[in-house]
C-alpha positions as CSV (number, residue, x, y, z in Angstrom):
1,M,-72.8,29.8,83.6
2,R,-74.2,29.1,80.1
3,V,-72.2,30.1,77.1
4,S,-74.1,31.3,73.9
5,R,-73.5,29.7,70.5
6,R,-72.4,33.1,69.2
7,S,-69.7,33.3,71.9
8,L,-68.5,29.8,71.1
9,A,-68.5,30.5,67.3
10,L,-66.5,33.7,68.0
11,A,-64.0,31.8,70.2
12,A,-63.7,29.1,67.5
13,S,-63.1,31.6,64.8
14,I,-60.5,33.4,66.7
15,A,-58.7,30.2,67.6
16,A,-58.7,29.1,64.0
17,A,-57.4,32.5,62.9
18,I,-54.6,32.2,65.4
19,I,-53.7,28.7,64.4
20,L,-53.8,29.6,60.7
21,C,-51.6,32.7,61.3
22,A,-49.1,30.5,63.4
23,V,-48.8,28.1,60.5
24,Y,-48.3,30.7,57.9
25,Y,-45.8,32.5,60.1
26,R,-43.8,29.3,60.6
27,F,-43.9,27.8,57.2
28,D,-43.0,29.6,53.9
29,P,-45.5,28.5,51.2
30,E,-42.8,28.8,48.5
31,V,-40.6,26.1,50.0
32,S,-43.1,24.0,52.1
33,P,-45.7,21.6,50.9
34,M,-48.7,24.0,51.2
35,P,-51.8,23.5,48.9
36,R,-51.4,24.6,45.4
37,C,-54.1,26.4,43.3
38,F,-56.3,23.9,41.5
39,F,-57.7,26.7,39.2
40,K,-54.2,27.7,38.1
41,A,-53.1,24.1,37.5
42,L,-56.3,23.6,35.4
43,T,-56.4,26.8,33.4
44,G,-53.0,28.4,33.7
45,W,-54.6,31.6,35.0
46,D,-54.2,33.2,38.4
47,C,-57.4,32.8,40.5
48,P,-58.3,35.9,42.7
49,G,-56.5,34.3,45.6
50,C,-53.3,33.1,43.8
51,G,-50.4,34.4,45.9
52,S,-52.4,34.9,49.0
53,Q,-50.6,32.2,51.0
54,R,-47.2,34.0,50.2
55,A,-48.8,37.3,50.8
56,L,-50.1,36.3,54.3
57,H,-46.6,34.8,55.1
58,A,-45.0,38.1,54.1
59,L,-47.6,40.2,56.1
60,L,-47.0,38.2,59.2
61,H,-43.3,38.9,58.8
62,G,-43.9,42.7,58.4
63,D,-43.1,42.8,54.7
64,A,-46.1,44.7,53.2
65,A,-44.3,45.4,49.9
66,S,-43.7,41.8,49.2
67,A,-47.2,40.9,50.2
68,W,-48.5,43.5,47.7
69,G,-46.4,42.0,45.0
70,H,-47.8,38.5,45.7
71,N,-51.4,39.5,45.9
72,A,-52.4,43.1,46.2
73,A,-56.1,42.2,46.6
74,I,-55.4,40.4,49.9
75,M,-54.2,43.7,51.3
76,L,-57.7,45.1,50.7
77,L,-59.7,41.9,51.4
78,V,-58.4,41.1,54.8
79,P,-59.6,44.4,56.5
80,L,-62.9,44.1,54.5
81,M,-63.4,40.5,55.8
82,A,-62.8,41.7,59.3
83,F,-65.3,44.6,58.8
84,Y,-67.9,42.0,57.5
85,A,-67.2,39.8,60.5
86,V,-67.8,42.7,62.9
87,A,-71.0,43.5,61.1
88,E,-72.2,40.0,61.3
89,W,-71.3,39.8,65.0
90,R,-73.2,43.0,65.7
91,K,-76.1,42.6,63.4
92,S,-78.6,42.8,66.3
93,S,-77.2,46.1,67.7
94,S,-76.4,47.6,64.3
95,P,-79.0,46.3,61.8
96,R,-78.6,49.2,59.4
97,L,-74.9,48.5,58.9
98,Y,-75.6,44.8,58.5
99,A,-78.3,45.6,55.9
100,L,-76.0,47.9,54.0
101,L,-73.2,45.3,53.8
102,Y,-75.4,42.4,53.0
103,N,-77.7,43.9,50.4
104,R,-77.8,42.7,46.8
105,W,-75.8,45.6,45.4
106,A,-73.0,45.3,47.9
107,I,-72.6,41.7,47.0
108,Y,-72.8,42.4,43.3
109,A,-70.1,45.2,43.7
110,L,-67.9,42.7,45.7
111,L,-68.2,40.0,43.0
112,A,-67.5,42.6,40.2
113,G,-64.4,43.7,42.0
114,I,-63.2,40.1,42.3
115,T,-64.0,39.4,38.7
116,G,-62.3,42.6,37.6
117,W,-59.2,41.8,39.7
118,T,-59.0,38.3,38.1
119,L,-59.3,39.6,34.6
120,W,-56.8,42.5,35.2
121,R,-54.1,40.3,36.7
122,N,-54.3,37.8,33.9
123,L,-54.8,40.0,30.9
124,A,-52.6,43.0,31.9
């Protein structure tokens, strides 16, 4: 039996996600030596992902309110990333969905949203 590259990539991605979730479930980023944000150390501003480690830890423990407080954008981006992953995986069977998500304007909108989120959280 021959296994396709796509199946191997999917299996590797799922394994990596499971390992990542296990690490963030077990270790609290506030008290363990998790990586710190280079952007925040350099500029003093929160980057779009600042607080996402603590938010993921809180989500894995069922505390959505705390996760929202650490980084509200992560609550929206995790399902969006999953949707993009499904579109990527099914691009041959759903080419219109793939084209809709990966067109120039969708990418511009995503970048504008991330930029707006970064400015809002630092200037508000």
